[in-house]
PLY file of the C-alpha trace (Angstrom):
ply
format ascii 1.0
element vertex 313
property float x
property float y
property float z
element edge 312
property int vertex1
property int vertex2
end_header
-0.82 17.67 8.87
-0.26 20.06 11.79
0.56 18.86 15.29
-2.81 20.03 16.65
-4.68 18.09 13.96
-2.72 14.98 14.83
-3.36 15.43 18.55
-7.10 15.64 17.96
-6.94 12.41 15.94
-4.95 10.64 18.67
-7.48 11.67 21.32
-10.31 10.35 19.16
-8.53 7.16 18.03
-8.35 5.55 21.48
-12.10 5.71 22.32
-12.91 4.80 18.70
-11.01 1.50 19.06
-12.07 0.73 22.66
-15.78 1.16 21.90
-15.45 -1.41 19.10
-13.22 -3.92 20.94
-10.97 -4.13 17.89
-10.66 -2.36 14.57
-8.60 -3.13 11.48
-5.90 -0.68 10.46
-7.63 -0.30 7.11
-10.99 0.55 8.76
-9.40 3.09 11.13
-7.54 4.80 8.28
-10.76 5.11 6.28
-12.69 6.44 9.31
-10.14 9.18 10.01
-9.37 10.01 6.38
-5.66 9.19 6.55
-3.35 6.51 5.18
-2.70 3.19 6.92
0.92 4.29 7.44
-0.29 7.39 9.33
-2.49 5.23 11.59
0.47 2.96 12.36
2.63 6.03 13.10
-0.09 7.23 15.49
-0.18 3.84 17.23
3.59 3.90 17.63
3.30 7.33 19.22
0.58 6.09 21.59
3.08 3.59 22.97
4.78 6.62 24.59
1.59 7.86 26.31
1.22 7.18 30.04
-1.97 7.81 32.01
-2.37 8.83 35.65
-5.33 6.46 36.08
-6.11 3.77 37.05
-2.52 3.70 38.43
0.15 6.44 38.33
2.12 6.40 35.11
0.13 3.60 33.54
1.19 3.08 29.92
-1.45 2.49 27.26
-1.30 -1.13 26.13
-2.02 -1.67 22.46
-1.21 -3.94 19.56
-1.88 -4.07 15.85
-0.55 -7.48 14.97
-2.12 -8.94 11.86
-3.59 -5.55 10.99
-6.11 -5.64 13.88
-5.88 -2.82 16.46
-6.58 -3.61 20.12
-6.22 -1.02 22.93
-6.15 -1.86 26.66
-5.43 -0.02 29.94
-6.91 3.20 28.58
-10.39 3.12 30.08
-9.96 6.59 31.61
-10.14 8.11 28.14
-12.42 5.50 26.59
-15.40 7.86 26.57
-15.61 10.50 23.81
-15.24 14.10 24.99
-18.44 15.92 25.97
-19.08 19.32 24.47
-19.53 22.35 26.72
-21.61 25.37 25.68
-18.75 27.15 23.87
-17.64 23.99 22.05
-21.18 23.07 20.97
-21.84 26.61 19.74
-18.54 26.76 17.81
-19.21 23.39 16.18
-22.75 24.33 15.19
-21.65 27.68 13.72
-18.96 25.88 11.69
-21.51 23.32 10.47
-23.91 26.08 9.43
-21.09 27.63 7.43
-20.56 24.32 5.62
-24.32 23.94 5.16
-24.21 27.07 3.00
-22.23 25.16 0.38
-24.52 23.72 -2.30
-22.91 20.25 -2.39
-23.10 19.67 1.37
-26.29 21.43 2.43
-28.72 18.52 2.96
-26.28 16.14 4.66
-24.91 18.79 7.00
-28.39 20.03 7.89
-29.25 16.54 9.13
-26.07 16.50 11.25
-26.95 19.92 12.69
-30.42 18.71 13.67
-28.99 15.66 15.47
-26.33 17.72 17.24
-28.86 20.33 18.38
-31.04 17.58 19.78
-28.09 15.98 21.62
-26.63 19.27 22.88
-29.92 20.62 24.23
-29.53 24.01 25.91
-25.82 24.12 24.97
-26.87 24.59 21.34
-28.99 27.70 21.94
-26.24 30.38 21.65
-25.34 29.24 18.13
-28.87 30.01 16.89
-28.17 33.72 17.48
-25.23 33.71 15.05
-25.85 34.41 11.36
-23.31 32.96 8.91
-22.66 34.43 5.46
-20.12 33.07 3.00
-17.47 35.53 1.84
-17.06 34.01 -1.63
-19.07 33.93 -4.84
-20.95 30.62 -5.21
-19.62 30.05 -8.74
-16.00 30.36 -7.53
-16.64 27.92 -4.70
-18.26 25.39 -7.05
-15.28 25.56 -9.42
-12.77 25.17 -6.60
-14.65 22.16 -5.22
-14.81 20.68 -8.72
-11.05 21.06 -9.16
-10.41 19.41 -5.79
-12.84 16.54 -6.37
-11.51 15.82 -9.87
-7.89 16.58 -8.90
-7.62 18.92 -11.88
-5.56 22.08 -12.32
-7.18 25.49 -11.92
-6.47 28.64 -13.94
-7.27 31.74 -11.96
-7.04 35.49 -12.14
-6.12 36.53 -8.62
-6.07 40.00 -7.09
-2.92 40.75 -5.07
-3.71 43.67 -2.74
-0.04 44.20 -1.84
0.71 45.13 -5.46
-2.80 46.30 -6.37
-2.82 44.12 -9.48
-4.43 41.03 -10.97
-2.18 38.05 -11.70
-2.94 35.00 -13.82
-1.62 31.67 -12.56
-2.14 27.91 -12.77
-2.73 26.20 -9.43
-2.90 22.52 -8.48
-5.46 22.49 -5.63
-4.63 20.77 -2.32
-7.33 21.71 0.23
-9.92 24.29 1.30
-9.44 26.13 4.60
-11.44 28.49 6.79
-9.07 30.80 8.70
-10.13 33.77 10.82
-13.50 33.81 9.07
-12.08 33.82 5.51
-12.11 30.96 2.98
-8.78 29.98 1.41
-7.59 27.56 -1.25
-4.22 25.99 -0.56
-2.45 24.73 -3.66
0.77 24.34 -5.59
1.21 27.57 -7.54
3.05 26.84 -10.78
3.96 30.51 -11.16
5.68 30.69 -7.74
6.75 27.00 -7.76
5.65 26.79 -4.13
2.65 26.11 -1.90
0.49 29.21 -1.66
-2.78 30.30 -0.02
-5.41 32.09 -2.12
-8.30 33.90 -0.45
-11.41 32.94 -2.37
-12.99 36.40 -2.31
-9.92 37.71 -4.19
-10.33 35.29 -7.10
-11.52 37.43 -10.00
-11.95 34.62 -12.53
-11.57 30.84 -12.31
-11.94 27.78 -14.49
-11.11 24.10 -14.19
-8.59 22.91 -16.78
-8.74 19.53 -18.46
-5.30 18.82 -17.00
-4.66 16.53 -14.00
-3.17 18.26 -10.97
0.49 17.40 -10.44
1.61 18.28 -6.93
5.35 17.64 -6.30
6.31 15.18 -3.57
8.10 17.94 -1.65
4.94 20.09 -1.46
3.88 20.14 2.21
0.66 21.68 3.57
1.36 24.89 5.46
1.39 24.70 9.26
-1.16 27.37 10.17
-1.31 26.79 13.92
0.48 30.10 14.50
-1.80 31.92 12.04
-1.27 33.32 8.57
1.20 36.05 9.44
4.85 35.07 9.01
7.22 37.98 9.63
10.70 38.10 8.15
13.79 39.86 9.55
13.92 41.90 6.33
10.37 43.24 6.77
9.69 46.91 7.45
7.38 47.44 10.44
4.66 49.98 9.54
2.20 51.47 12.05
-1.02 53.11 10.87
-3.72 54.92 12.79
-7.17 54.55 11.25
-10.42 56.44 11.69
-13.72 54.48 11.83
-13.99 54.85 8.04
-10.55 53.26 7.60
-11.09 50.17 9.79
-11.51 48.04 6.66
-7.70 47.88 6.38
-7.55 45.44 9.33
-9.88 43.05 7.46
-8.16 43.22 4.07
-4.46 43.10 4.96
-2.46 40.69 7.18
-1.71 42.59 10.39
0.87 41.79 13.04
-1.33 43.49 15.64
-4.59 45.43 15.88
-5.51 47.60 18.88
-8.46 49.85 19.66
-7.80 53.56 20.23
-11.33 54.49 21.26
-14.16 56.19 19.39
-13.95 53.54 16.67
-10.31 54.27 15.78
-7.69 51.54 15.29
-3.93 51.21 15.41
-2.63 48.45 13.10
0.91 47.20 12.60
1.90 45.69 9.25
5.15 44.10 8.12
6.24 44.14 4.50
9.36 43.87 2.39
8.01 46.26 -0.25
6.67 49.57 1.11
5.48 50.80 -2.28
2.02 49.29 -1.81
1.81 50.81 1.70
2.48 54.24 0.20
-0.36 53.69 -2.28
-2.59 52.49 0.56
-1.85 55.62 2.60
-2.77 57.86 -0.35
-5.96 55.88 -0.82
-6.86 56.32 2.84
-6.46 60.12 2.61
-8.14 61.53 5.73
-9.25 58.15 7.08
-5.78 56.97 8.06
-2.14 57.95 8.41
1.28 56.33 8.85
2.87 57.12 12.20
5.97 54.88 11.95
8.51 54.77 10.44
8.90 58.53 10.11
10.82 58.20 6.83
7.92 56.34 5.22
5.42 58.94 6.49
7.60 61.66 4.90
7.63 59.77 1.58
3.82 59.60 1.63
3.61 63.37 2.23
5.91 63.90 -0.76
3.74 61.57 -2.88
0.64 63.54 -1.90
2.33 66.87 -2.66
3.35 65.68 -6.14
-0.21 64.46 -6.80
-1.64 67.85 -5.77
0.72 69.65 -8.11
-0.68 67.65 -11.00
-4.12 69.05 -10.20
-2.67 72.57 -10.22
-1.14 71.94 -13.62
0 1
1 2
2 3
3 4
4 5
5 6
6 7
7 8
8 9
9 10
10 11
11 12
12 13
13 14
14 15
15 16
16 17
17 18
18 19
19 20
20 21
21 22
22 23
23 24
24 25
25 26
26 27
27 28
28 29
29 30
30 31
31 32
32 33
33 34
34 35
35 36
36 37
37 38
38 39
39 40
40 41
41 42
42 43
43 44
44 45
45 46
46 47
47 48
48 49
49 50
50 51
51 52
52 53
53 54
54 55
55 56
56 57
57 58
58 59
59 60
60 61
61 62
62 63
63 64
64 65
65 66
66 67
67 68
68 69
69 70
70 71
71 72
72 73
73 74
74 75
75 76
76 77
77 78
78 79
79 80
80 81
81 82
82 83
83 84
84 85
85 86
86 87
87 88
88 89
89 90
90 91
91 92
92 93
93 94
94 95
95 96
96 97
97 98
98 99
99 100
100 101
101 102
102 103
103 104
104 105
105 106
106 107
107 108
108 109
109 110
110 111
111 112
112 113
113 114
114 115
115 116
116 117
117 118
118 119
119 120
120 121
121 122
122 123
123 124
124 125
125 126
126 127
127 128
128 129
129 130
130 131
131 132
132 133
133 134
134 135
135 136
136 137
137 138
138 139
139 140
140 141
141 142
142 143
143 144
144 145
145 146
146 147
147 148
148 149
149 150
150 151
151 152
152 153
153 154
154 155
155 156
156 157
157 158
158 159
159 160
160 161
161 162
162 163
163 164
164 165
165 166
166 167
167 168
168 169
169 170
170 171
171 172
172 173
173 174
174 175
175 176
176 177
177 178
178 179
179 180
180 181
181 182
182 183
183 184
184 185
185 186
186 187
187 188
188 189
189 190
190 191
191 192
192 193
193 194
194 195
195 196
196 197
197 198
198 199
199 200
200 201
201 202
202 203
203 204
204 205
205 206
206 207
207 208
208 209
209 210
210 211
211 212
212 213
213 214
214 215
215 216
216 217
217 218
218 219
219 220
220 221
221 222
222 223
223 224
224 225
225 226
226 227
227 228
228 229
229 230
230 231
231 232
232 233
233 234
234 235
235 236
236 237
237 238
238 239
239 240
240 241
241 242
242 243
243 244
244 245
245 246
246 247
247 248
248 249
249 250
250 251
251 252
252 253
253 254
254 255
255 256
256 257
257 258
258 259
259 260
260 261
261 262
262 263
263 264
264 265
265 266
266 267
267 268
268 269
269 270
270 271
271 272
272 273
273 274
274 275
275 276
276 277
277 278
278 279
279 280
280 281
281 282
282 283
283 284
284 285
285 286
286 287
287 288
288 289
289 290
290 291
291 292
292 293
293 294
294 295
295 296
296 297
297 298
298 299
299 300
300 301
301 302
302 303
303 304
304 305
305 306
306 307
307 308
308 309
309 310
310 311
311 312
């Protein structure tokens, strides 16, 4: 679990307990979807929290003796956070995305109706946003089935960096929505590591009659800093794209994207293997070009010249 996820749980845990006078460790763990050990770790961390009200540097007083949690001296954060317009709109858009999934539609729709009623005018901006899922429904159903049953998945996955399909067995861990794209995080038995798979790149998928077996050392990826993880060995590649080539920014992980005006983009990519970038540049033809590094741009020109000679032959 990332630090931001834990912080959100800590901020919600205090009012959750105060509004109920006392809560068992078991009940709190079930409510927040974590283990009892994680709840106890959270409580131990809360011992270190000091509030500025009612008195300066007032420590939160809590106990969980006998498995019953009691929190005192934390009235200043006893009330759940109120949503402003941006927060209400973001939450409603996210819920409408989930409502598009067949197994959650009815339940989430009821939550949306209650939230819209409670939010009032703050909910209006979200009604102007249309949400479309980026993944085939059959793929999503299979992924959810593998997660629910804790069964291994066999998938054919398209790797754009190598422009090829790969077949691999994956033990599913969780579904994620990052930057508007749906991902499956799982233990890839081909790579022997935790990997992210974008659902719209899954060409074929089926649930195996084999229980998932995720190693103890497999840790969920910390995605607070985003998906892009540069390496010192990476080559930094800059491309300039025409309006017709803007799709590159949506399909490849970019270090940076900047507007050049008139619909043009400048994108910066990092990669250890420039072969796929050379193929990408040839595919772009007149809709994009490599500006840096100069050596790579020269290699692409040579590739194009050799390809043209084949037409002459």
